[in-house]
ROPAZA-809210 format. One record per residue (C-alpha): residue in one letter; residue number from 1; x, y, z. Coordinates in nm, 3 decimals. Layout:
N
node r = A | k = NUM | X = X | Y = Y | Z = Z
...
This chain:
306
node r = M | k = 1 | X = 9.247 | Y = 5.658 | Z = 17.438
node r = M | k = 2 | X = 8.946 | Y = 5.465 | Z = 17.567
node r = D | k = 3 | X = 8.940 | Y = 5.130 | Z = 17.746
node r = E | k = 4 | X = 8.704 | Y = 4.846 | Z = 17.651
node r = I | k = 5 | X = 8.432 | Y = 4.954 | Z = 17.897
node r = Q | k = 6 | X = 8.426 | Y = 5.305 | Z = 17.754
node r = K | k = 7 | X = 8.423 | Y = 5.175 | Z = 17.397
node r = N | k = 8 | X = 8.128 | Y = 4.949 | Z = 17.480
node r = L | k = 9 | X = 7.935 | Y = 5.239 | Z = 17.636
node r = L | k = 10 | X = 8.001 | Y = 5.453 | Z = 17.329
node r = E | k = 11 | X = 7.869 | Y = 5.181 | Z = 17.102
node r = K | k = 12 | X = 7.555 | Y = 5.134 | Z = 17.312
node r = I | k = 13 | X = 7.452 | Y = 5.499 | Z = 17.323
node r = A | k = 14 | X = 7.577 | Y = 5.633 | Z = 16.989
node r = D | k = 15 | X = 7.637 | Y = 5.328 | Z = 16.766
node r = L | k = 16 | X = 7.999 | Y = 5.435 | Z = 16.739
node r = H | k = 17 | X = 8.293 | Y = 5.198 | Z = 16.704
node r = G | k = 18 | X = 8.551 | Y = 5.474 | Z = 16.704
node r = V | k = 19 | X = 8.589 | Y = 5.842 | Z = 16.625
node r = P | k = 20 | X = 8.282 | Y = 5.961 | Z = 16.429
node r = A | k = 21 | X = 8.291 | Y = 6.145 | Z = 16.100
node r = G | k = 22 | X = 8.205 | Y = 6.513 | Z = 16.113
node r = A | k = 23 | X = 8.174 | Y = 6.733 | Z = 16.419
node r = Y | k = 24 | X = 8.185 | Y = 6.572 | Z = 16.763
node r = N | k = 25 | X = 8.252 | Y = 6.621 | Z = 17.133
node r = I | k = 26 | X = 8.312 | Y = 6.310 | Z = 17.346
node r = R | k = 27 | X = 8.290 | Y = 6.356 | Z = 17.722
node r = S | k = 28 | X = 8.427 | Y = 6.091 | Z = 17.958
node r = N | k = 29 | X = 8.422 | Y = 6.106 | Z = 18.339
node r = S | k = 30 | X = 8.353 | Y = 6.481 | Z = 18.344
node r = Q | k = 31 | X = 8.629 | Y = 6.566 | Z = 18.093
node r = S | k = 32 | X = 8.628 | Y = 6.625 | Z = 17.718
node r = I | k = 33 | X = 8.850 | Y = 6.360 | Z = 17.558
node r = G | k = 34 | X = 8.793 | Y = 6.465 | Z = 17.197
node r = R | k = 35 | X = 8.643 | Y = 6.759 | Z = 17.012
node r = V | k = 36 | X = 8.632 | Y = 6.840 | Z = 16.641
node r = S | k = 37 | X = 8.454 | Y = 7.122 | Z = 16.455
node r = T | k = 38 | X = 8.390 | Y = 7.141 | Z = 16.082
node r = E | k = 39 | X = 8.355 | Y = 7.424 | Z = 15.834
node r = N | k = 40 | X = 7.981 | Y = 7.448 | Z = 15.901
node r = I | k = 41 | X = 7.956 | Y = 7.325 | Z = 16.261
node r = E | k = 42 | X = 8.154 | Y = 7.488 | Z = 16.540
node r = I | k = 43 | X = 8.177 | Y = 7.339 | Z = 16.889
node r = T | k = 44 | X = 8.319 | Y = 7.559 | Z = 17.165
node r = P | k = 45 | X = 8.344 | Y = 7.498 | Z = 17.540
node r = K | k = 46 | X = 8.159 | Y = 7.728 | Z = 17.777
node r = V | k = 47 | X = 8.370 | Y = 7.961 | Z = 17.988
node r = N | k = 48 | X = 8.176 | Y = 7.997 | Z = 18.311
node r = K | k = 49 | X = 8.017 | Y = 7.652 | Z = 18.345
node r = E | k = 50 | X = 8.042 | Y = 7.297 | Z = 18.221
node r = G | k = 51 | X = 7.914 | Y = 7.239 | Z = 17.870
node r = I | k = 52 | X = 7.949 | Y = 7.339 | Z = 17.507
node r = D | k = 53 | X = 7.794 | Y = 7.563 | Z = 17.242
node r = I | k = 54 | X = 7.718 | Y = 7.405 | Z = 16.905
node r = C | k = 55 | X = 7.668 | Y = 7.657 | Z = 16.626
node r = I | k = 56 | X = 7.541 | Y = 7.526 | Z = 16.290
node r = K | k = 57 | X = 7.562 | Y = 7.764 | Z = 15.996
node r = A | k = 58 | X = 7.253 | Y = 7.856 | Z = 15.796
node r = G | k = 59 | X = 7.197 | Y = 7.628 | Z = 15.498
node r = T | k = 60 | X = 7.407 | Y = 7.339 | Z = 15.632
node r = K | k = 61 | X = 7.283 | Y = 7.012 | Z = 15.481
node r = N | k = 62 | X = 7.345 | Y = 6.642 | Z = 15.542
node r = E | k = 63 | X = 7.585 | Y = 6.685 | Z = 15.833
node r = S | k = 64 | X = 7.582 | Y = 6.536 | Z = 16.181
node r = V | k = 65 | X = 7.702 | Y = 6.616 | Z = 16.532
node r = H | k = 66 | X = 7.788 | Y = 6.353 | Z = 16.796
node r = I | k = 67 | X = 7.802 | Y = 6.461 | Z = 17.162
node r = P | k = 68 | X = 7.801 | Y = 6.139 | Z = 17.373
node r = V | k = 69 | X = 7.876 | Y = 6.124 | Z = 17.745
node r = I | k = 70 | X = 8.029 | Y = 5.816 | Z = 17.912
node r = M | k = 71 | X = 8.104 | Y = 5.754 | Z = 18.278
node r = D | k = 72 | X = 8.282 | Y = 5.447 | Z = 18.421
node r = K | k = 73 | X = 8.392 | Y = 5.581 | Z = 18.759
node r = S | k = 74 | X = 8.172 | Y = 5.554 | Z = 19.068
node r = G | k = 75 | X = 8.083 | Y = 5.859 | Z = 19.274
node r = L | k = 76 | X = 8.073 | Y = 6.111 | Z = 18.989
node r = K | k = 77 | X = 7.800 | Y = 6.375 | Z = 18.971
node r = E | k = 78 | X = 7.785 | Y = 6.641 | Z = 18.703
node r = L | k = 79 | X = 7.558 | Y = 6.904 | Z = 18.553
node r = V | k = 80 | X = 7.628 | Y = 7.001 | Z = 18.192
node r = Y | k = 81 | X = 7.479 | Y = 7.282 | Z = 17.981
node r = N | k = 82 | X = 7.475 | Y = 7.235 | Z = 17.603
node r = D | k = 83 | X = 7.327 | Y = 7.499 | Z = 17.372
node r = F | k = 84 | X = 7.249 | Y = 7.434 | Z = 17.005
node r = Y | k = 85 | X = 7.208 | Y = 7.715 | Z = 16.753
node r = I | k = 86 | X = 7.071 | Y = 7.579 | Z = 16.426
node r = G | k = 87 | X = 7.084 | Y = 7.831 | Z = 16.144
node r = E | k = 88 | X = 6.805 | Y = 7.910 | Z = 15.899
node r = G | k = 89 | X = 6.739 | Y = 7.638 | Z = 15.643
node r = A | k = 90 | X = 6.987 | Y = 7.390 | Z = 15.794
node r = D | k = 91 | X = 6.910 | Y = 7.015 | Z = 15.792
node r = V | k = 92 | X = 7.119 | Y = 6.818 | Z = 16.044
node r = T | k = 93 | X = 7.124 | Y = 6.515 | Z = 16.274
node r = I | k = 94 | X = 7.241 | Y = 6.544 | Z = 16.634
node r = V | k = 95 | X = 7.332 | Y = 6.227 | Z = 16.827
node r = A | k = 96 | X = 7.361 | Y = 6.256 | Z = 17.204
node r = G | k = 97 | X = 7.314 | Y = 6.014 | Z = 17.491
node r = C | k = 98 | X = 7.480 | Y = 5.899 | Z = 17.811
node r = G | k = 99 | X = 7.615 | Y = 5.565 | Z = 17.925
node r = I | k = 100 | X = 7.712 | Y = 5.486 | Z = 18.286
node r = H | k = 101 | X = 7.912 | Y = 5.184 | Z = 18.404
node r = C | k = 102 | X = 7.901 | Y = 5.158 | Z = 18.782
node r = S | k = 103 | X = 8.106 | Y = 4.889 | Z = 18.953
node r = G | k = 104 | X = 8.135 | Y = 5.047 | Z = 19.300
node r = D | k = 105 | X = 7.912 | Y = 5.123 | Z = 19.597
node r = D | k = 106 | X = 7.889 | Y = 5.495 | Z = 19.518
node r = G | k = 107 | X = 7.639 | Y = 5.601 | Z = 19.254
node r = S | k = 108 | X = 7.705 | Y = 5.817 | Z = 18.949
node r = E | k = 109 | X = 7.477 | Y = 6.089 | Z = 18.813
node r = H | k = 110 | X = 7.469 | Y = 6.284 | Z = 18.489
node r = D | k = 111 | X = 7.228 | Y = 6.576 | Z = 18.454
node r = G | k = 112 | X = 7.217 | Y = 6.764 | Z = 18.127
node r = I | k = 113 | X = 7.034 | Y = 7.078 | Z = 18.018
node r = H | k = 114 | X = 7.012 | Y = 7.097 | Z = 17.639
node r = T | k = 115 | X = 6.868 | Y = 7.408 | Z = 17.478
node r = F | k = 116 | X = 6.784 | Y = 7.413 | Z = 17.107
node r = Y | k = 117 | X = 6.730 | Y = 7.729 | Z = 16.904
node r = V | k = 118 | X = 6.595 | Y = 7.605 | Z = 16.571
node r = G | k = 119 | X = 6.604 | Y = 7.871 | Z = 16.300
node r = K | k = 120 | X = 6.347 | Y = 7.947 | Z = 16.034
node r = N | k = 121 | X = 6.275 | Y = 7.651 | Z = 15.804
node r = A | k = 122 | X = 6.554 | Y = 7.448 | Z = 15.968
node r = R | k = 123 | X = 6.521 | Y = 7.072 | Z = 16.028
node r = V | k = 124 | X = 6.675 | Y = 6.881 | Z = 16.318
node r = K | k = 125 | X = 6.671 | Y = 6.513 | Z = 16.406
node r = Y | k = 126 | X = 6.785 | Y = 6.467 | Z = 16.766
node r = I | k = 127 | X = 6.866 | Y = 6.117 | Z = 16.891
node r = E | k = 128 | X = 6.929 | Y = 6.056 | Z = 17.261
node r = K | k = 129 | X = 6.997 | Y = 5.716 | Z = 17.421
node r = H | k = 130 | X = 7.046 | Y = 5.634 | Z = 17.787
node r = Y | k = 131 | X = 7.211 | Y = 5.312 | Z = 17.905
node r = G | k = 132 | X = 7.349 | Y = 5.177 | Z = 18.230
node r = E | k = 133 | X = 7.546 | Y = 4.869 | Z = 18.333
node r = G | k = 134 | X = 7.787 | Y = 4.737 | Z = 18.597
node r = D | k = 135 | X = 7.761 | Y = 4.509 | Z = 18.901
node r = G | k = 136 | X = 7.817 | Y = 4.777 | Z = 19.166
node r = L | k = 137 | X = 7.561 | Y = 4.874 | Z = 19.429
node r = G | k = 138 | X = 7.573 | Y = 5.244 | Z = 19.341
node r = E | k = 139 | X = 7.276 | Y = 5.393 | Z = 19.157
node r = R | k = 140 | X = 7.298 | Y = 5.509 | Z = 18.797
node r = I | k = 141 | X = 7.103 | Y = 5.836 | Z = 18.773
node r = M | k = 142 | X = 7.024 | Y = 6.058 | Z = 18.474
node r = N | k = 143 | X = 6.806 | Y = 6.370 | Z = 18.472
node r = P | k = 144 | X = 6.786 | Y = 6.524 | Z = 18.123
node r = T | k = 145 | X = 6.623 | Y = 6.861 | Z = 18.058
node r = T | k = 146 | X = 6.551 | Y = 6.969 | Z = 17.701
node r = I | k = 147 | X = 6.436 | Y = 7.319 | Z = 17.606
node r = V | k = 148 | X = 6.327 | Y = 7.378 | Z = 17.247
node r = E | k = 149 | X = 6.246 | Y = 7.700 | Z = 17.063
node r = I | k = 150 | X = 6.139 | Y = 7.652 | Z = 16.701
node r = D | k = 151 | X = 6.112 | Y = 7.952 | Z = 16.469
node r = D | k = 152 | X = 5.872 | Y = 7.990 | Z = 16.175
node r = G | k = 153 | X = 5.859 | Y = 7.678 | Z = 15.955
node r = G | k = 154 | X = 6.117 | Y = 7.491 | Z = 16.166
node r = Y | k = 155 | X = 6.099 | Y = 7.118 | Z = 16.235
node r = M | k = 156 | X = 6.249 | Y = 6.909 | Z = 16.514
node r = E | k = 157 | X = 6.217 | Y = 6.535 | Z = 16.567
node r = M | k = 158 | X = 6.332 | Y = 6.402 | Z = 16.904
node r = E | k = 159 | X = 6.394 | Y = 6.030 | Z = 16.957
node r = T | k = 160 | X = 6.466 | Y = 5.923 | Z = 17.315
node r = T | k = 161 | X = 6.548 | Y = 5.568 | Z = 17.419
node r = Q | k = 162 | X = 6.608 | Y = 5.424 | Z = 17.765
node r = I | k = 163 | X = 6.587 | Y = 5.047 | Z = 17.779
node r = R | k = 164 | X = 6.845 | Y = 4.919 | Z = 18.022
node r = G | k = 165 | X = 7.021 | Y = 4.984 | Z = 18.350
node r = I | k = 166 | X = 6.915 | Y = 5.335 | Z = 18.462
node r = D | k = 167 | X = 6.797 | Y = 5.325 | Z = 18.824
node r = S | k = 168 | X = 6.638 | Y = 5.669 | Z = 18.838
node r = T | k = 169 | X = 6.556 | Y = 5.928 | Z = 18.574
node r = K | k = 170 | X = 6.346 | Y = 6.241 | Z = 18.552
node r = R | k = 171 | X = 6.310 | Y = 6.385 | Z = 18.203
node r = E | k = 172 | X = 6.173 | Y = 6.733 | Z = 18.148
node r = T | k = 173 | X = 6.109 | Y = 6.869 | Z = 17.799
node r = K | k = 174 | X = 5.963 | Y = 7.211 | Z = 17.720
node r = A | k = 175 | X = 5.901 | Y = 7.337 | Z = 17.368
node r = T | k = 176 | X = 5.771 | Y = 7.663 | Z = 17.221
node r = L | k = 177 | X = 5.660 | Y = 7.672 | Z = 16.857
node r = K | k = 178 | X = 5.610 | Y = 7.965 | Z = 16.621
node r = K | k = 179 | X = 5.417 | Y = 7.981 | Z = 16.293
node r = N | k = 180 | X = 5.413 | Y = 7.654 | Z = 16.091
node r = A | k = 181 | X = 5.665 | Y = 7.496 | Z = 16.329
node r = V | k = 182 | X = 5.655 | Y = 7.121 | Z = 16.401
node r = F | k = 183 | X = 5.779 | Y = 6.926 | Z = 16.706
node r = V | k = 184 | X = 5.772 | Y = 6.544 | Z = 16.702
node r = V | k = 185 | X = 5.866 | Y = 6.325 | Z = 17.001
node r = K | k = 186 | X = 5.918 | Y = 5.948 | Z = 16.992
node r = E | k = 187 | X = 5.994 | Y = 5.803 | Z = 17.335
node r = K | k = 188 | X = 6.088 | Y = 5.439 | Z = 17.408
node r = L | k = 189 | X = 6.128 | Y = 5.336 | Z = 17.771
node r = L | k = 190 | X = 6.179 | Y = 5.011 | Z = 17.961
node r = T | k = 191 | X = 6.216 | Y = 4.987 | Z = 18.338
node r = H | k = 192 | X = 6.283 | Y = 4.681 | Z = 18.551
node r = G | k = 193 | X = 6.376 | Y = 4.589 | Z = 18.906
node r = K | k = 194 | X = 6.310 | Y = 4.884 | Z = 19.138
node r = Q | k = 195 | X = 6.380 | Y = 5.149 | Z = 18.876
node r = F | k = 196 | X = 6.189 | Y = 5.477 | Z = 18.856
node r = A | k = 197 | X = 6.131 | Y = 5.691 | Z = 18.548
node r = E | k = 198 | X = 5.933 | Y = 6.012 | Z = 18.513
node r = T | k = 199 | X = 5.900 | Y = 6.183 | Z = 18.177
node r = G | k = 200 | X = 5.728 | Y = 6.516 | Z = 18.132
node r = F | k = 201 | X = 5.657 | Y = 6.700 | Z = 17.806
node r = E | k = 202 | X = 5.516 | Y = 7.052 | Z = 17.783
node r = V | k = 203 | X = 5.450 | Y = 7.211 | Z = 17.444
node r = E | k = 204 | X = 5.330 | Y = 7.566 | Z = 17.380
node r = L | k = 205 | X = 5.173 | Y = 7.595 | Z = 17.034
node r = D | k = 206 | X = 5.201 | Y = 7.971 | Z = 16.996
node r = G | k = 207 | X = 5.223 | Y = 8.009 | Z = 16.619
node r = E | k = 208 | X = 4.951 | Y = 7.976 | Z = 16.361
node r = N | k = 209 | X = 4.942 | Y = 7.624 | Z = 16.207
node r = S | k = 210 | X = 5.204 | Y = 7.495 | Z = 16.449
node r = S | k = 211 | X = 5.176 | Y = 7.126 | Z = 16.545
node r = T | k = 212 | X = 5.316 | Y = 6.862 | Z = 16.777
node r = N | k = 213 | X = 5.295 | Y = 6.485 | Z = 16.809
node r = V | k = 214 | X = 5.424 | Y = 6.335 | Z = 17.136
node r = V | k = 215 | X = 5.423 | Y = 5.954 | Z = 17.147
node r = S | k = 216 | X = 5.555 | Y = 5.738 | Z = 17.432
node r = R | k = 217 | X = 5.586 | Y = 5.359 | Z = 17.423
node r = S | k = 218 | X = 5.696 | Y = 5.198 | Z = 17.746
node r = V | k = 219 | X = 5.726 | Y = 4.867 | Z = 17.931
node r = A | k = 220 | X = 5.740 | Y = 4.841 | Z = 18.311
node r = R | k = 221 | X = 5.858 | Y = 4.512 | Z = 18.464
node r = D | k = 222 | X = 5.913 | Y = 4.373 | Z = 18.817
node r = V | k = 223 | X = 5.830 | Y = 4.647 | Z = 19.074
node r = S | k = 224 | X = 5.948 | Y = 4.945 | Z = 18.868
node r = K | k = 225 | X = 5.747 | Y = 5.266 | Z = 18.848
node r = Q | k = 226 | X = 5.680 | Y = 5.503 | Z = 18.559
node r = I | k = 227 | X = 5.506 | Y = 5.840 | Z = 18.536
node r = F | k = 228 | X = 5.421 | Y = 6.000 | Z = 18.201
node r = L | k = 229 | X = 5.304 | Y = 6.362 | Z = 18.191
node r = A | k = 230 | X = 5.204 | Y = 6.540 | Z = 17.873
node r = K | k = 231 | X = 5.091 | Y = 6.902 | Z = 17.857
node r = I | k = 232 | X = 4.992 | Y = 7.063 | Z = 17.528
node r = H | k = 233 | X = 4.865 | Y = 7.420 | Z = 17.518
node r = G | k = 234 | X = 4.702 | Y = 7.541 | Z = 17.198
node r = N | k = 235 | X = 4.743 | Y = 7.918 | Z = 17.188
node r = N | k = 236 | X = 4.662 | Y = 7.968 | Z = 16.820
node r = K | k = 237 | X = 4.518 | Y = 7.779 | Z = 16.526
node r = C | k = 238 | X = 4.716 | Y = 7.456 | Z = 16.572
node r = H | k = 239 | X = 4.715 | Y = 7.080 | Z = 16.606
node r = G | k = 240 | X = 4.843 | Y = 6.882 | Z = 16.905
node r = H | k = 241 | X = 4.844 | Y = 6.510 | Z = 16.978
node r = S | k = 242 | X = 4.990 | Y = 6.311 | Z = 17.266
node r = E | k = 243 | X = 4.982 | Y = 5.935 | Z = 17.315
node r = C | k = 244 | X = 5.097 | Y = 5.699 | Z = 17.590
node r = D | k = 245 | X = 5.096 | Y = 5.328 | Z = 17.505
node r = A | k = 246 | X = 5.234 | Y = 5.106 | Z = 17.782
node r = I | k = 247 | X = 5.272 | Y = 4.740 | Z = 17.879
node r = I | k = 248 | X = 5.262 | Y = 4.663 | Z = 18.251
node r = M | k = 249 | X = 5.407 | Y = 4.341 | Z = 18.394
node r = D | k = 250 | X = 5.462 | Y = 4.173 | Z = 18.730
node r = G | k = 251 | X = 5.416 | Y = 4.421 | Z = 19.020
node r = A | k = 252 | X = 5.500 | Y = 4.739 | Z = 18.826
node r = N | k = 253 | X = 5.314 | Y = 5.071 | Z = 18.840
node r = I | k = 254 | X = 5.243 | Y = 5.313 | Z = 18.552
node r = S | k = 255 | X = 5.067 | Y = 5.652 | Z = 18.556
node r = A | k = 256 | X = 4.971 | Y = 5.854 | Z = 18.248
node r = I | k = 257 | X = 4.867 | Y = 6.212 | Z = 18.325
node r = P | k = 258 | X = 4.754 | Y = 6.427 | Z = 18.030
node r = E | k = 259 | X = 4.676 | Y = 6.796 | Z = 18.012
node r = I | k = 260 | X = 4.544 | Y = 6.955 | Z = 17.697
node r = K | k = 261 | X = 4.441 | Y = 7.318 | Z = 17.711
node r = A | k = 262 | X = 4.282 | Y = 7.509 | Z = 17.423
node r = N | k = 263 | X = 4.330 | Y = 7.884 | Z = 17.442
node r = H | k = 264 | X = 4.213 | Y = 7.946 | Z = 17.086
node r = V | k = 265 | X = 3.889 | Y = 7.850 | Z = 16.910
node r = E | k = 266 | X = 4.081 | Y = 7.675 | Z = 16.630
node r = A | k = 267 | X = 4.312 | Y = 7.473 | Z = 16.853
node r = N | k = 268 | X = 4.268 | Y = 7.101 | Z = 16.778
node r = L | k = 269 | X = 4.411 | Y = 6.889 | Z = 17.062
node r = I | k = 270 | X = 4.393 | Y = 6.513 | Z = 17.123
node r = H | k = 271 | X = 4.527 | Y = 6.285 | Z = 17.397
node r = E | k = 272 | X = 4.528 | Y = 5.905 | Z = 17.396
node r = A | k = 273 | X = 4.646 | Y = 5.661 | Z = 17.662
node r = A | k = 274 | X = 4.643 | Y = 5.283 | Z = 17.689
node r = I | k = 275 | X = 4.801 | Y = 5.070 | Z = 17.964
node r = G | k = 276 | X = 4.763 | Y = 4.693 | Z = 17.977
node r = K | k = 277 | X = 4.928 | Y = 4.355 | Z = 18.006
node r = I | k = 278 | X = 5.054 | Y = 4.137 | Z = 17.723
node r = A | k = 279 | X = 4.757 | Y = 3.962 | Z = 17.564
node r = G | k = 280 | X = 4.742 | Y = 3.590 | Z = 17.634
node r = E | k = 281 | X = 4.665 | Y = 3.504 | Z = 17.275
node r = Q | k = 282 | X = 4.988 | Y = 3.675 | Z = 17.164
node r = L | k = 283 | X = 5.191 | Y = 3.454 | Z = 17.397
node r = I | k = 284 | X = 5.008 | Y = 3.140 | Z = 17.293
node r = K | k = 285 | X = 5.056 | Y = 3.210 | Z = 16.922
node r = L | k = 286 | X = 5.432 | Y = 3.251 | Z = 16.961
node r = M | k = 287 | X = 5.462 | Y = 2.952 | Z = 17.195
node r = T | k = 288 | X = 5.296 | Y = 2.730 | Z = 16.934
node r = L | k = 289 | X = 5.586 | Y = 2.824 | Z = 16.706
node r = G | k = 290 | X = 5.830 | Y = 2.673 | Z = 16.954
node r = L | k = 291 | X = 5.918 | Y = 2.966 | Z = 17.178
node r = T | k = 292 | X = 5.918 | Y = 2.943 | Z = 17.556
node r = E | k = 293 | X = 5.694 | Y = 3.184 | Z = 17.748
node r = K | k = 294 | X = 5.996 | Y = 3.398 | Z = 17.839
node r = E | k = 295 | X = 6.118 | Y = 3.404 | Z = 17.478
node r = A | k = 296 | X = 5.768 | Y = 3.495 | Z = 17.358
node r = E | k = 297 | X = 5.750 | Y = 3.783 | Z = 17.608
node r = T | k = 298 | X = 6.087 | Y = 3.911 | Z = 17.489
node r = Q | k = 299 | X = 5.979 | Y = 3.900 | Z = 17.125
node r = I | k = 300 | X = 5.659 | Y = 4.092 | Z = 17.199
node r = I | k = 301 | X = 5.840 | Y = 4.358 | Z = 17.404
node r = N | k = 302 | X = 6.112 | Y = 4.402 | Z = 17.140
node r = G | k = 303 | X = 5.850 | Y = 4.443 | Z = 16.869
node r = F | k = 304 | X = 5.650 | Y = 4.688 | Z = 17.082
node r = L | k = 305 | X = 5.953 | Y = 4.909 | Z = 17.150
node r = K | k = 306 | X = 6.097 | Y = 4.887 | Z = 16.797
C-alpha cells in the first residue's frame, strides 16, 4: 500500500496511477514493494548487492517494463545496480525514474547504475524521469550512471527528463556500439535556485556504420549551474552528432564542453552548441496576446523543453 505522497511521486516520474500492466518492480524507501514478471520478461533481485536483473527473451514485442524508485523519508542514501539483458530481435519500452519527497532537514540520495546489454537487431526505448519536492531543508540528490552495449543492428533511444526539485545531480552515460548499431539520446533539463546539474555522455562508435545522436535541451534559472559534456569517438566508418541547446536566465551559469575524436578516415562527427537568453521579440509577441511577462516566459520554456 502507498500513501498519497508516494502515489503522487509515482505519477510524476512514471505516469502511473496504480499498478502498471506487464512486468514491473516498484522500489520505495530502499525496499521493493511490488514485483511482477511475465512470460517474456523476468525480474530477479540480485543476491550480493542492491538491485535487480531484467531478462527479456529474444523476439519479445510490444511489451514494457516499469522500474520506478520513490523516496519520501529524509536521510536515506542508496546505491542500486540494475542490469538489463535484451534478447535478439526484441522490441520493448523500459520506464524508470526516481522521485524524492524531502520534508526534513536530512537530505536523501539515490544513485543508480544501469547497464544495458542490447542484443542483435533489438530495439529499446528507455524513459527516465527525475523529480523532487518537499519543504524540508535536506538536499535531494540523484547520480545516475548508464552503461550501454549495443550489438550488431541494435537500437536504443534514451529519453531523460529532469525539470523540477533536484538539488544536485551528476549523470554519466557511456555507450559502445557495434556494426550498424544506433544510440539516440534526448535530454531535457531545467535547474533553478542554487541547483547543480552535470551531464556527461561518452559514445564509442566501434562498429562499421554505427551512429549516435546526442541532443540536450536545457534551461538554467536563478543562480543554478549546469555542465554538459559530450564525447564521441569515431573508431570506424560511422556518424556521430551531439548538440547542446540551452536558455540561460537570471544569474545562472551554463558550460557546454564537446569532444569529438575521429580515429578512422570515414568517421563523420559533428558537434553543435548554442546558449542564449530568451529573445525579446518572443516575449513581446506573447505579451501582445494578453500574457504577462512571467506567463510568456513560462510558455516559451515549456515549448522549448517539450
